[in-house]
C-alpha positions as CSV (number, residue, x, y, z in Angstrom):
1,M,88.3,94.5,151.4
2,K,85.0,93.1,150.2
3,R,84.6,95.9,147.7
4,V,88.1,95.3,146.4
5,F,87.5,91.6,146.0
6,E,84.1,92.3,144.1
7,F,85.8,94.8,141.8
8,L,88.7,92.3,141.0
9,L,86.1,89.6,140.4
10,K,84.2,91.7,138.0
11,I,87.4,92.6,136.1
12,F,88.3,88.9,135.9
13,I,84.8,87.9,134.6
14,K,84.9,90.6,131.9
15,F,88.4,89.3,130.9
16,V,87.1,85.8,130.6
17,H,84.1,86.9,128.5
18,A,86.3,88.9,126.2
19,I,88.5,85.8,125.5
20,R,85.5,83.6,125.0
21,S,84.0,86.1,122.5
22,A,87.2,86.6,120.6
23,F,87.7,82.9,120.1
24,G,84.1,81.9,119.6
25,L,84.1,79.8,122.8
26,Y,80.6,80.5,123.9
27,S,78.6,77.3,124.0
28,K,75.6,76.6,121.7
29,V,72.5,76.9,123.9
30,S,68.8,76.4,123.3
31,I,66.0,78.2,125.1
32,T,63.6,75.4,124.0
33,D,65.2,72.7,126.2
34,L,62.4,71.4,128.3
35,D,64.2,68.4,129.8
36,R,65.6,70.4,132.7
37,V,64.1,72.0,135.8
38,T,67.1,74.1,136.7
39,P,68.3,77.1,134.6
40,L,71.6,77.2,132.8
41,S,72.6,80.0,135.2
42,N,71.0,80.9,138.5
43,C,72.6,84.3,138.7
44,F,70.8,85.9,135.7
45,G,73.6,84.9,133.3
46,F,76.3,87.1,134.9
47,D,78.6,84.1,134.9
48,R,78.1,83.6,131.2
49,G,78.2,87.2,129.9
50,M,75.8,90.1,130.0
51,P,72.3,89.3,131.3
52,V,69.5,89.9,128.7
53,D,67.7,92.4,131.0
54,R,70.9,94.6,131.0
55,Y,70.6,95.0,127.3
56,Y,67.2,96.6,127.7
57,I,68.2,98.7,130.8
58,E,71.3,100.1,129.0
59,K,69.3,100.6,125.7
60,F,66.7,102.7,127.6
61,L,69.4,104.8,129.3
62,Y,71.3,105.3,126.1
63,D,68.1,106.5,124.3
64,N,67.7,109.0,127.1
65,R,71.3,110.0,127.4
66,Q,70.4,113.7,126.8
67,Y,69.2,113.9,130.3
68,F,72.5,113.0,131.9
69,K,73.6,116.5,132.7
70,G,73.9,118.9,135.6
71,R,73.7,117.3,139.0
72,I,73.0,113.6,138.8
73,L,72.1,111.1,141.5
74,E,72.3,107.4,141.0
75,V,71.4,104.6,143.4
76,A,74.2,102.4,144.8
77,H,76.9,103.4,142.2
78,D,77.7,105.9,139.5
79,V,78.4,103.5,136.6
80,Y,75.5,104.5,134.4
81,S,75.7,108.2,135.2
82,T,79.3,108.4,134.4
83,R,79.0,106.3,131.2
84,Y,76.0,108.1,129.7
85,S,76.9,111.6,130.6
86,K,80.0,111.1,128.5
87,L,77.8,110.0,125.6
88,N,75.6,113.1,125.9
89,E,76.8,115.2,123.0
90,A,75.0,118.3,124.4
91,V,77.0,118.4,127.7
92,T,79.3,121.3,127.8
93,E,80.2,121.1,131.5
94,T,81.2,118.0,133.5
95,P,78.2,116.8,135.4
96,I,78.3,116.4,139.2
97,V,77.6,112.8,139.9
98,E,76.5,111.6,143.4
99,T,75.4,108.2,144.8
100,L,72.5,107.3,147.1
101,H,72.8,104.4,149.5
102,Y,70.3,103.0,152.0
103,D,73.0,102.7,154.7
104,G,76.6,103.4,155.2
105,T,77.9,99.8,155.1
106,E,79.2,100.0,151.5
107,G,82.0,102.5,152.2
108,E,82.1,106.1,151.2
109,V,78.9,107.4,149.6
110,S,77.4,110.8,148.7
111,I,74.1,110.4,150.4
112,I,72.6,108.0,152.9
113,G,68.8,108.0,152.7
114,D,65.6,106.0,152.4
115,L,63.4,106.8,149.4
116,T,60.3,105.9,151.6
117,K,61.4,108.4,154.3
118,P,61.4,111.9,152.7
119,E,62.9,113.5,155.8
120,T,66.2,111.6,155.0
121,L,66.4,113.1,151.5
122,P,67.5,116.4,150.1
123,E,64.8,118.4,148.3
124,K,65.0,119.8,144.7
125,K,68.7,119.1,144.4
126,Y,69.1,117.0,141.3
127,D,68.6,117.5,137.5
128,C,68.6,113.7,136.9
129,F,67.9,110.7,139.2
130,V,68.9,107.3,137.9
131,C,67.0,104.5,139.6
132,T,67.4,101.2,137.9
133,Q,65.9,98.0,139.3
134,V,65.3,99.6,142.7
135,Y,61.6,99.8,143.2
136,V,61.3,96.0,143.0
137,V,63.0,95.7,146.4
138,I,61.0,98.4,148.1
139,F,57.7,97.3,149.6
140,E,56.2,100.8,149.9
141,V,56.6,101.6,146.2
142,A,54.3,104.6,146.1
143,K,56.3,106.3,149.0
144,A,59.6,105.5,147.2
145,I,58.3,107.3,144.0
146,E,57.3,110.3,146.1
147,G,60.8,110.3,147.6
148,S,62.2,110.2,144.1
149,Y,60.0,113.2,143.2
150,K,61.3,115.2,146.2
151,L,65.0,114.7,145.1
152,L,64.5,116.4,141.7
153,K,64.6,120.1,140.8
154,D,61.6,121.5,138.9
155,G,62.0,120.2,135.4
156,G,64.3,117.4,136.7
157,V,64.1,113.9,135.1
158,L,63.8,110.5,136.7
159,L,65.1,107.6,134.6
160,A,64.1,104.3,136.1
161,T,63.6,100.7,135.1
162,V,61.6,97.9,136.8
163,P,61.2,94.2,136.0
164,G,58.2,92.7,134.5
165,I,59.5,89.1,134.2
166,M,62.4,88.0,136.4
167,Q,63.4,85.2,138.7
168,I,63.6,85.9,142.5
169,A,66.8,87.9,143.3
170,R,67.8,85.7,146.2
171,D,70.5,88.0,147.6
172,D,68.0,90.9,147.6
173,M,65.3,88.7,149.1
174,N,67.6,87.6,151.9
175,R,68.8,91.2,152.6
176,W,65.8,93.4,152.4
177,G,63.2,91.6,150.2
178,D,62.2,91.1,146.6
179,F,58.6,92.3,146.4
180,W,57.2,93.2,143.0
181,R,57.0,92.5,139.3
182,F,55.3,95.2,137.3
183,T,53.3,95.8,134.1
184,N,53.2,99.0,132.1
185,K,49.8,99.7,133.5
186,S,50.6,99.3,137.2
187,I,53.8,101.4,137.0
188,E,52.1,104.1,135.0
189,M,49.3,104.4,137.6
190,L,51.8,104.6,140.4
191,F,53.7,107.4,138.7
192,K,50.7,109.3,137.6
193,N,49.5,109.5,141.2
194,S,52.9,110.8,142.3
195,G,52.9,114.4,141.0
196,F,55.1,114.1,138.0
197,S,53.9,116.3,135.1
198,Q,55.0,114.0,132.3
199,V,55.4,110.3,132.5
200,E,56.5,108.0,129.6
201,I,56.4,104.2,130.1
202,V,58.5,102.0,127.8
203,P,57.9,98.3,127.9
204,M,60.6,96.1,126.4
205,G,61.0,92.4,125.6
206,N,59.3,89.5,124.0
207,V,58.9,85.7,124.6
208,M,62.4,84.9,123.2
209,A,64.1,87.4,125.5
210,A,62.0,86.3,128.5
211,C,62.9,82.6,128.0
212,A,66.5,83.3,127.5
213,F,66.7,85.6,130.6
214,L,64.9,83.0,132.8
215,Q,67.3,80.3,131.7
216,G,70.3,82.6,132.4
217,I,71.4,82.6,128.8
218,A,73.7,85.6,128.2
219,F,73.3,88.3,125.5
220,E,76.5,87.1,123.8
221,E,75.0,83.6,123.4
222,L,71.9,84.6,121.5
223,P,72.1,83.6,117.9
224,K,69.8,86.4,116.6
225,K,70.4,89.4,118.9
226,E,68.4,91.7,116.6
227,L,65.2,89.9,117.8
228,L,65.6,91.6,121.2
229,D,64.4,94.9,119.6
230,I,61.0,93.4,118.7
231,T,58.6,94.3,121.5
232,D,55.7,92.1,122.5
233,E,53.8,93.9,125.3
234,N,52.4,90.6,126.5
235,Y,56.0,89.7,127.5
236,Q,57.3,92.8,129.3
237,L,60.8,91.8,130.5
238,I,61.9,95.3,131.5
239,I,59.9,98.5,131.7
240,G,61.5,101.9,131.4
241,I,60.1,105.0,133.0
242,R,61.0,108.6,132.1
243,A,59.2,111.0,134.4
244,I,59.6,114.8,134.5
245,K,58.9,116.9,137.5
């Protein structure tokens, strides 16, 4: 019942955003307003539109859509795997998409396992592992990366993202913890010590994007969305990782 309610709520929110966009009903907001100590949204901007960090996450996955093929595993859901495998022009056969959950409380899932406990994970099974915004809530990050390595076939690709700048995710903090914020250097060192043969780190963001995200301003509300594509490595909002086994 909870999952049905959450699904219907997401559909409703998307409908509201579509109406607001179509009729220009998004409010004019300023990321330079220093007269307040609370953000415009305390849920990353989900209640106003698409959070700014999602722009970078989805851009990174789109840029790597050629790896969405074969047998794909994604953490918690299959939204990105399904979307970007359809956008992979080179795919000739429908990929097999499975999901990984930490426990069995969320209904039917493909695999229940813990990335920090390799004995709970299958070995050399997947061509692509999609792991967005997951390592941030795992205290034993190095072990989780080793678990990710185990899941992949030789030549398999891990596509992951981690936050560099982000408010505390309170729901995650209360459930299992919110532990880390990364830099390109820290995540690169973690991955290079994990056994992957090729690792590419892609920092994304700038001070405008960071301020907007911390305020909870939605992507749709930004007056100059093209500025998001300018990267300032001193303000790494999201870091993408492409690692090949």
